N, C-alpha and C positions, 0 to 999 in steps of 0.2 A: 918252857913257854909252850903256852899253848895256842898265843897268836901273832899273827905277823906285827911285829916290830915296826911297821910302814902306815897297814892299811886298816888292820885291829881284826880283819876274819880269822877266823878260827884256823890253824895249821892242823893240816892232816897230812901224812906221808906222801901222801901221791899229789900235795898241793906246793911241796917242799921249793924254794929258789930253788937257784946251784949257783955256784962258785967258780973262779976262775977252772980248778981242775975239774969240774962238773960233778964234783960231790954236792950231798945235798944241804941246803941252808937252812938248819931247825929253826933261823931268826924272823925270815922274810918266808913270803911265798911270789911263787913262779908269776903270780903278774904283777908285781910290786919288782923284782928279781933277778935277774937272769945274767949267768956268768960275769960272777963276782961286782956287777952294778946295778944301780938301781933300773927302770925300766922306764920311768918316767920322772922327768925334771920337773917338782911339781914346789909350788909351797903348799906349807901345812893347808893352807885357807883351801887350797884346790882340792889337796887331799880330803878334806872335810867333806865336800861335796861327791870326789866319788864314793868313798866311804859309806855317807851317807845313802848315798841311791844302791850301795851292792845291800845294804840293812835292808832296806825295802823290799829286796827281793827275797831275801833272806830269812827274814823276822817280821813277828806282825807286830810292825810299828806305824803309825802314822808318820808324814816326812815329818813334822816339828820333832818328833819323837826321836826319831833318826837323827838331825840335823845335832839336837842336843847331845843325845849319847854320844855321836862323833866328837861333838866341841870338849867335851869331857873326855873323852878316852886318848883322843891322839895325842894331844900333850904330853903325855905318861909315858907315850914308847917309846924307845931307844932313836927311830931317825929324828924324833922330833924334841927331844931333850937338848 
């Protein structure tokens, strides 16, 4: 897995979330998952907004493209299935 299964951002060792034991989570990023729990109690629609804003910071997308992409990707991720 190379993307967070909650927000879709690329996972790198320095961005891994943490399990309850403190071990790195290779499934979720630190923004979404800390100490074995999700950091935000949000709906998928709310996460679409969060993820699309992050995409705009990191990728050369328009706002509409980022929203479309987030709406397509998020339903396929483990947290939202």
